C-alpha positions as CSV (number, residue, x, y, z in Angstrom):
1,X,172.9,100.4,46.7
2,X,169.4,100.2,48.1
3,X,167.8,103.2,49.7
4,X,166.1,102.5,53.0
5,X,163.1,104.6,53.9
6,X,162.7,105.3,57.6
7,X,159.7,106.7,59.3
8,X,160.3,110.3,60.4
9,X,159.3,111.8,63.6
10,X,156.7,114.0,61.9
11,X,155.0,110.9,60.4
12,X,154.8,109.2,63.8
13,X,153.3,112.3,65.4
14,X,150.7,112.6,62.6
15,X,149.8,108.9,63.0
16,X,149.4,109.3,66.8
17,X,147.3,112.5,66.3
18,X,144.9,110.6,63.9
19,X,144.6,107.7,66.3
20,X,143.9,110.1,69.3
21,X,141.2,111.9,67.3
22,X,139.6,108.6,66.3
23,X,139.6,107.4,70.0
24,X,138.1,110.7,71.2
25,X,135.3,110.5,68.7
26,X,134.7,106.8,69.6
27,X,134.7,107.5,73.4
28,X,132.3,110.5,73.0
29,X,129.9,108.3,70.9
30,X,130.0,105.5,73.5
31,X,129.4,108.0,76.4
32,X,126.4,109.4,74.6
33,X,125.0,105.9,74.1
34,X,125.4,105.0,77.8
35,X,123.8,108.3,78.8
36,X,120.8,107.8,76.5
37,X,120.4,104.3,77.8
38,X,120.3,105.6,81.4
39,X,117.7,108.3,80.5
40,X,115.6,105.7,78.7
41,X,115.6,103.5,81.7
42,X,114.5,106.4,83.9
43,X,111.7,107.4,81.6
44,X,110.5,103.8,81.6
45,X,110.5,103.8,85.4
46,X,108.5,107.0,85.4
47,X,106.0,105.6,82.9
48,X,105.6,102.4,84.9
49,X,104.7,104.5,88.0
50,X,102.1,106.5,86.1
51,X,100.5,103.3,84.8
52,X,100.6,101.4,88.1
53,X,99.2,104.3,90.2
54,X,96.5,105.0,87.6
55,X,95.5,101.3,87.4
56,X,95.3,101.0,91.2
57,X,93.1,104.1,91.6
58,X,91.0,103.2,88.6
59,X,90.4,99.7,89.8
60,X,89.3,100.9,93.3
61,X,87.0,103.5,91.9
62,X,85.3,101.0,89.6
63,X,84.8,98.5,92.5
64,X,83.6,101.2,95.0
65,X,80.0,101.3,96.2
66,X,80.1,105.0,96.9
67,X,82.3,108.0,97.8
68,X,82.7,109.3,101.3
69,X,82.4,112.9,100.3
70,X,82.7,114.1,103.9
71,X,86.1,112.6,104.3
72,X,87.4,113.2,100.7
73,X,89.2,116.3,99.6
74,X,88.2,117.3,96.1
75,X,89.5,119.9,93.7
76,X,92.9,120.4,95.4
77,X,96.4,119.4,94.1
78,X,97.0,117.2,97.2
79,X,93.5,115.7,97.3
80,X,92.2,112.7,99.2
81,X,89.7,110.2,98.0
82,X,87.8,107.9,100.4
83,X,85.8,105.1,98.8
84,X,83.2,102.9,100.5
85,X,83.8,99.4,99.2
86,X,81.4,96.4,99.1
87,X,84.0,94.2,100.8
88,X,84.0,95.4,104.4
89,X,87.7,94.4,104.9
90,X,88.7,96.9,102.2
91,X,86.3,99.6,103.3
92,X,87.1,102.4,103.4
93,X,89.8,102.6,100.7
94,X,91.7,105.8,100.9
95,X,94.1,107.5,98.4
96,X,96.3,110.3,99.7
97,X,99.3,112.4,98.6
98,X,101.9,112.8,101.3
99,X,105.4,114.2,100.8
100,X,105.4,113.5,97.1
101,X,104.1,109.9,97.5
102,X,100.7,108.3,96.8
103,X,99.5,106.1,99.5
104,X,96.6,103.6,99.5
105,X,95.0,102.4,102.7
106,X,92.4,99.5,102.6
107,X,90.2,99.2,105.6
108,X,92.2,99.3,108.8
109,X,95.4,98.2,107.1
110,X,98.6,100.2,106.9
111,X,99.2,102.7,104.1
112,X,100.9,101.3,101.1
113,X,103.1,103.5,99.0
114,X,102.1,103.1,95.3
115,X,104.9,105.0,93.6
116,X,108.6,104.1,93.8
117,X,111.2,106.2,95.6
118,X,112.6,107.3,92.3
119,X,109.4,109.1,91.3
120,X,107.7,112.1,93.0
121,X,104.0,112.8,92.6
122,X,103.5,116.5,92.3
123,X,99.7,116.6,92.0
124,X,96.8,114.2,93.0
125,X,93.5,115.9,92.2
126,X,90.1,114.3,92.5
127,X,86.8,115.8,91.3
128,X,83.4,114.3,91.9
129,X,80.9,114.5,89.1
130,X,77.3,113.7,90.0
131,X,74.3,113.7,87.7
132,X,70.7,112.5,88.3
133,X,70.1,108.9,87.2
134,X,73.7,108.2,86.6
135,X,76.4,106.6,88.8
136,X,78.8,109.0,90.5
137,X,82.0,109.7,88.5
138,X,85.4,110.6,89.7
139,X,87.8,112.6,87.6
140,X,91.4,111.8,88.6
141,X,94.4,113.9,87.7
142,X,98.0,113.2,88.7
143,X,101.4,114.6,87.8
144,X,104.5,112.5,88.2
145,X,108.1,113.7,88.2
146,X,111.4,111.8,88.2
147,X,113.2,112.4,91.5
148,X,116.6,111.4,89.9
149,X,118.8,114.4,89.1
150,X,119.5,113.7,85.4
151,X,115.8,113.7,84.4
152,X,114.7,116.3,86.9
153,X,116.9,118.8,85.2
154,X,115.0,118.2,82.0
155,X,111.7,119.1,83.7
156,X,109.9,116.1,82.3
157,X,106.5,115.5,83.8
158,X,104.1,112.7,83.0
159,X,100.4,113.3,83.7
160,X,97.5,111.0,84.0
161,X,93.9,112.2,83.5
162,X,91.1,109.7,83.9
163,X,87.3,109.8,84.5
164,X,85.7,106.7,85.9
165,X,82.2,105.7,87.1
166,X,81.5,103.9,90.4
167,X,79.8,100.6,90.2
168,X,76.0,100.5,90.4
């Protein structure tokens, strides 16, 4: 007579327990990958904003004929820079910080927001450096924060520090 082996209830419960533990580990790992991917995309957006705003301000300073020191606000976290441009349609070019956004106004045109809505600019500081027989220089500092909740909790701030000479 052949002895038939059957699966006991204990063996089935152990099998299901092993499968459940494996699935929980796999789900946790997948969730961490998706979270890391989202954080990486947000950091990339933040870095893009830093690069774009810095490039626009730098380009305008390097093309400027002079600085309108009377209309500019230097050495304050929410500074304003007013540049006199050689092209009269772009003069004056103004950079301001309003409600966490950097705006650029060229000539009599409307202000253009330079940063995206997912990024907040915490500081926009301009400092004028003048020396005899050298072109004026503008030191530009800015601090960028991500406005999205997941990165804002991490207190990650990107900063930009640049010193540029006006054209001569």
